[in-house]
C-alpha positions as CSV (number, residue, x, y, z in Angstrom):
1,M,58.3,33.0,63.9
2,G,57.8,32.2,60.4
3,Y,58.9,35.3,58.6
4,R,63.1,35.3,58.6
5,A,62.9,34.4,55.2
6,K,60.7,37.4,54.6
7,I,63.9,39.7,56.4
8,N,66.1,38.4,54.6
9,D,64.0,39.3,51.2
10,I,64.0,43.0,52.7
11,I,67.8,43.3,53.5
12,Q,68.8,42.0,50.5
13,N,66.6,43.8,48.2
14,V,67.0,47.0,49.9
15,G,71.4,46.2,49.5
16,E,70.6,46.3,46.0
17,V,70.2,49.9,46.2
18,I,72.4,50.7,49.6
19,V,75.3,48.8,49.7
20,G,77.5,46.6,52.6
21,K,74.7,48.8,54.9
22,E,72.3,45.8,56.5
23,E,73.0,46.2,60.1
24,V,71.4,49.8,59.4
25,V,68.7,48.0,57.4
26,E,67.8,45.9,59.7
27,K,67.7,48.7,62.4
28,V,65.2,50.5,60.5
29,L,63.0,47.0,60.5
30,I,63.7,47.1,63.8
31,C,61.9,50.5,64.8
32,L,58.9,49.7,61.6
33,L,58.5,46.1,63.3
34,S,57.8,47.1,66.6
35,E,55.6,50.5,65.5
36,G,58.4,52.7,66.6
37,N,60.1,55.5,64.6
38,A,63.2,56.5,63.3
39,L,65.7,59.0,62.5
40,L,68.3,58.9,60.5
41,E,71.2,61.6,61.2
42,D,74.9,61.2,58.9
43,V,76.5,63.5,56.8
44,P,75.4,64.4,52.8
45,G,75.2,62.2,50.6
46,V,76.0,58.5,52.3
47,G,72.4,57.5,51.1
48,K,69.9,58.9,53.6
49,T,67.3,58.9,51.6
50,M,68.0,56.5,49.4
51,L,67.8,53.6,52.0
52,I,64.4,54.9,53.2
53,K,63.1,55.2,49.2
54,A,64.7,51.9,48.7
55,L,62.6,50.3,51.9
56,A,59.6,51.8,50.9
57,K,59.5,50.7,47.2
58,S,60.1,46.9,48.8
59,L,57.1,47.1,51.0
60,G,53.9,46.8,49.8
61,C,52.4,49.9,51.8
62,D,51.7,53.3,50.9
63,F,54.7,55.9,50.9
64,S,54.9,60.0,51.2
65,R,57.8,62.4,51.3
66,I,57.8,65.4,53.1
67,Q,60.5,68.0,52.2
68,F,60.5,69.9,55.5
69,T,61.6,73.6,54.2
70,P,61.3,76.8,56.5
71,D,57.8,77.6,55.2
72,L,56.3,74.5,55.1
73,L,52.9,74.5,57.7
74,P,51.4,71.9,59.7
75,S,48.5,71.6,57.3
76,D,50.9,71.0,55.1
77,I,51.5,67.9,56.8
78,T,48.1,66.8,58.4
79,G,45.5,68.2,56.1
80,V,42.8,70.8,55.6
81,N,39.5,71.4,55.6
82,I,38.3,72.7,52.3
83,L,35.0,74.5,51.7
84,N,32.9,72.6,48.3
85,P,31.4,75.4,46.6
86,K,28.8,72.9,45.4
87,T,27.8,71.5,48.6
88,G,28.6,74.6,51.1
89,E,30.0,72.0,53.6
90,F,34.2,71.6,54.6
91,E,35.4,68.9,53.1
92,F,39.2,67.3,54.5
93,K,41.3,67.3,52.0
94,F,43.9,64.7,53.4
95,G,47.5,65.5,54.0
96,P,50.7,63.7,53.0
97,I,51.1,61.5,56.3
98,M,47.6,59.5,55.6
99,S,49.7,57.2,54.0
100,N,52.1,53.9,55.5
101,I,55.7,55.0,55.3
102,I,56.7,58.9,56.2
103,L,60.3,60.5,54.9
104,A,60.6,63.4,56.8
105,D,63.8,64.8,54.7
106,E,65.9,67.2,56.2
107,I,62.8,67.1,59.5
108,N,65.4,70.0,60.9
109,R,64.7,72.8,58.6
110,T,61.1,73.6,59.0
111,S,59.7,74.9,62.0
112,P,59.4,74.0,65.9
113,K,55.7,74.5,65.1
114,T,55.4,72.6,61.9
115,Q,58.0,70.2,63.5
116,S,55.1,69.4,66.5
117,S,52.8,68.7,63.5
118,L,53.8,65.4,64.2
119,L,53.8,64.3,67.6
120,E,50.5,63.5,67.5
121,A,50.7,60.9,64.7
122,M,54.3,59.6,66.0
123,E,52.9,58.7,69.2
124,E,48.9,58.3,69.3
125,K,49.1,57.2,65.2
126,Q,46.4,59.7,64.5
127,V,46.1,63.4,63.7
128,T,43.4,65.8,64.8
129,V,42.4,68.5,62.6
130,D,39.5,71.6,63.7
131,N,38.7,69.1,66.4
132,K,38.3,65.8,64.6
133,T,40.4,63.4,64.8
134,Y,41.6,60.9,61.9
135,K,43.2,57.4,62.5
136,L,46.4,57.1,60.6
137,Q,46.8,53.6,58.0
138,E,48.4,51.1,59.4
139,P,51.4,49.7,59.3
140,F,53.1,53.6,60.1
141,I,56.3,54.9,60.3
142,V,58.1,58.3,60.2
143,L,60.8,57.8,59.3
144,A,62.9,61.2,59.0
145,T,66.5,62.8,57.9
146,Q,69.1,65.4,59.0
147,N,72.2,66.4,58.6
148,P,74.4,67.1,61.3
149,I,76.9,69.4,60.1
150,E,74.7,71.8,58.7
151,Y,73.0,74.9,61.6
152,E,72.5,77.9,59.7
153,G,68.8,78.3,58.3
154,T,67.7,74.9,61.0
155,F,65.7,74.1,63.8
156,P,67.2,71.6,66.3
157,L,64.7,68.8,67.2
158,L,62.8,69.5,70.4
159,E,63.3,67.0,73.0
160,A,59.6,66.1,73.1
161,Q,59.8,65.3,69.5
162,L,63.6,63.6,69.6
163,D,61.9,61.1,72.4
164,R,59.4,60.0,70.3
165,F,61.9,58.7,67.8
166,M,62.3,55.0,68.6
167,M,66.3,55.3,66.8
168,K,69.0,57.7,65.8
169,I,70.5,55.6,63.6
170,S,73.9,56.6,61.3
171,I,74.5,55.1,57.9
172,G,78.6,55.9,58.1
173,Y,81.2,55.7,55.0
174,P,81.3,53.0,52.3
175,N,84.7,51.2,52.4
176,E,86.4,51.3,49.6
177,D,85.4,47.9,47.4
178,E,82.1,48.9,48.6
179,E,82.3,52.4,47.2
180,I,83.6,50.9,43.6
181,M,80.5,48.4,43.9
182,I,78.2,52.0,44.9
183,L,80.1,53.2,41.4
184,R,79.5,50.0,39.3
185,R,75.6,50.1,40.6
186,F,75.2,53.4,39.6
187,K,77.1,53.9,36.3
188,N,74.6,53.1,33.7
189,K,71.3,53.1,35.8
190,N,69.9,53.8,38.9
191,P,68.9,50.3,40.9
192,L,65.8,51.9,43.1
193,F,63.9,52.6,40.0
194,E,64.4,48.3,39.4
195,L,63.5,47.1,42.8
196,K,60.2,45.2,43.4
197,E,57.8,44.8,46.2
198,V,58.7,41.6,48.4
199,V,56.6,42.0,51.2
200,K,52.7,42.8,51.3
201,R,51.3,45.2,53.3
202,E,49.3,42.6,55.4
203,E,52.3,40.4,56.1
204,I,54.2,43.3,57.9
205,L,51.2,44.0,59.8
206,K,51.3,40.1,61.5
207,M,54.9,40.3,61.6
208,Q,54.0,43.2,64.3
209,R,51.6,41.4,66.0
210,E,53.8,38.5,66.3
211,V,57.3,40.6,67.8
212,K,54.4,41.6,70.6
213,E,54.1,37.7,71.7
214,V,58.2,38.1,72.1
215,Y,58.6,36.5,75.1
216,I,60.5,38.8,77.8
217,D,61.7,37.5,81.3
218,D,61.2,39.8,84.5
219,K,65.0,39.7,84.7
220,I,65.1,41.0,81.5
221,E,62.8,43.6,81.9
222,R,64.5,44.8,85.2
223,Y,67.8,44.9,83.2
224,I,66.5,47.5,81.3
225,V,65.3,49.5,83.8
226,S,68.5,49.6,85.6
227,L,70.2,50.3,82.1
228,V,67.5,53.9,81.8
229,S,67.7,54.6,85.2
230,R,71.8,54.7,85.6
231,T,71.1,57.5,82.3
232,R,69.2,59.7,85.3
233,N,72.2,59.8,88.1
234,R,75.1,59.9,86.6
235,E,77.0,63.2,87.4
236,E,78.3,63.5,83.5
237,I,74.5,63.8,82.0
238,I,72.2,66.8,82.5
239,I,69.0,65.0,80.8
240,G,68.5,61.5,81.7
241,A,66.3,58.9,79.3
242,S,62.5,58.8,80.3
243,P,59.7,56.1,81.1
244,R,59.0,56.2,77.3
245,A,63.0,54.9,76.7
246,S,62.6,51.7,78.5
247,I,59.5,51.0,76.7
248,H,61.7,51.7,73.5
249,L,64.1,49.4,74.7
250,L,62.0,46.9,75.3
251,K,59.5,46.9,72.0
252,A,63.6,47.4,70.2
253,S,64.8,44.3,71.9
254,Q,61.8,41.9,71.8
255,A,62.3,43.0,67.5
256,K,65.8,42.0,67.6
257,A,64.8,38.4,69.1
258,Y,62.5,38.2,66.1
259,I,65.1,39.4,63.8
260,N,66.7,37.2,65.0
261,D,64.4,33.7,64.6
262,R,64.0,33.9,68.4
263,D,60.5,33.5,70.5
264,Y,62.3,35.0,73.6
265,V,64.7,38.5,74.4
266,T,68.2,37.9,75.7
267,P,70.5,40.4,77.1
268,D,72.6,40.7,74.3
269,D,69.7,41.3,72.4
270,V,68.8,44.6,74.4
271,K,72.8,45.4,74.0
272,Q,72.7,45.7,70.6
273,V,69.9,48.1,70.3
274,F,70.7,50.5,73.2
275,I,73.3,53.0,72.3
276,E,70.6,53.5,69.4
277,V,67.7,53.4,71.8
278,I,69.1,55.5,74.1
279,S,71.6,58.3,72.8
280,H,69.7,60.9,70.9
281,R,67.3,61.0,74.8
282,I,70.3,62.7,76.6
283,A,71.9,65.8,77.3
284,I,75.5,65.9,78.5
285,K,77.2,68.4,80.4
286,P,79.4,70.8,77.9
287,E,82.6,70.5,80.2
288,I,82.1,66.8,79.9
289,K,82.2,67.1,75.3
290,L,85.3,69.0,75.6
291,R,87.0,66.5,77.8
292,G,86.4,64.7,74.7
293,Y,83.1,62.3,76.1
294,S,80.2,61.9,73.9
295,E,76.7,60.4,74.6
296,V,78.1,56.8,73.0
297,K,81.4,56.7,75.2
298,I,78.9,57.7,78.4
299,L,76.3,54.5,77.0
300,E,78.9,52.3,76.8
301,E,80.5,52.6,79.8
302,I,76.9,52.0,81.2
303,L,76.5,49.1,79.3
304,S,79.8,47.9,81.5
305,E,79.0,48.9,84.7
306,V,75.5,47.2,85.1
307,K,74.4,43.6,85.5
308,V,73.8,41.6,82.9
309,P,71.3,38.4,84.4
310,G,71.8,35.0,84.3
311,A,71.1,32.2,82.6
312,K,67.2,30.4,83.2
313,L,65.3,33.7,81.4
314,Y,63.5,31.7,78.6
315,V,60.8,29.7,78.9
C-alpha cells in the first residue's frame, strides 16, 4: 500500500486544471484502479472532457479520443481489415480503441449499433473483428461523457451498455471562489498544455494488482448483496440492479479503501460508492418521479434501511 502518495500526486496534478473537484477525480481513479469504466454525465461546460484529458496527461498511458457522431461506424472504433495491394493479403488496421485511456465523447450521439461495439471491450478487454480476437492494452478504461439535457439527435444508452459502466459520475458547478480561480488560470493560457506525467503505466498496473488484495470480510460481502438485493424488491423500482452491480460495488469498495490507505474494506467504503455504482442501473416508475422521487433519493433510503455490519470485520 505504498502508492497513496502517487494517488495524491494524480489528484493534485488534475487539480491544476479542474478546480475544487478532488472527490470527482477520486471517483474516476476508483474506476481506473478497479479496472472499471466511468460515465460522466452533466450539463455542458462543467469540465467533463477537460477532466479526462487532464487525467490522461497525468498518467504514462496511451490516450485516444473518439468523438461520437450519428455517422460513426463500429469499424471506426475497433478497426478494420484492409487489403494490402503489394502482398495481396488483408492487414488489420487498429482503431482508436487500441489504447489505454479512451475518451468516448458524447457517447449518446451515436447509434445503438455503434455504441454496442464498445460492449466487448468494456467487459472483456478485447475486440473481435472478422472472427479474430485482439487483446487490448493494459490498463484499459473507457471514460464516456454525455449531457443529460439534450435529447434531439441523441440515442439513449442501452441497458446493457449502462450496466458496463462501474460508476455514473456528476461533476457539478463550481462555487463562486472556485470559478474565480478558474477564470484566473485560463485567462492567459490553458493549464492543460503544461501538465506533466506523474505516474507511469507500470505503477498503475501494480496498484490495480494491490487493489485486488484488499481484504473484504464475509459480513461486508453480505452487506453488499443486501443493498443490491433491496433494489429488486422495492415497489418504486421497475428494474433492479444486476449481479454485475454487486461485483462492481465490491471492487469499487476495495479501491476506495486502497485510496484511503487501508488494506481492508469498511461499511463506510461501501456507502461512499454505493450511489454512483447503482444509480444508473435501476429504473423507477414514472408516477414515482412525478411525486418528486429520484433514483438517488431511493438509494439513500435503502442505505438507511439496510443494517450495517458490526465491528471486528478485519484481519
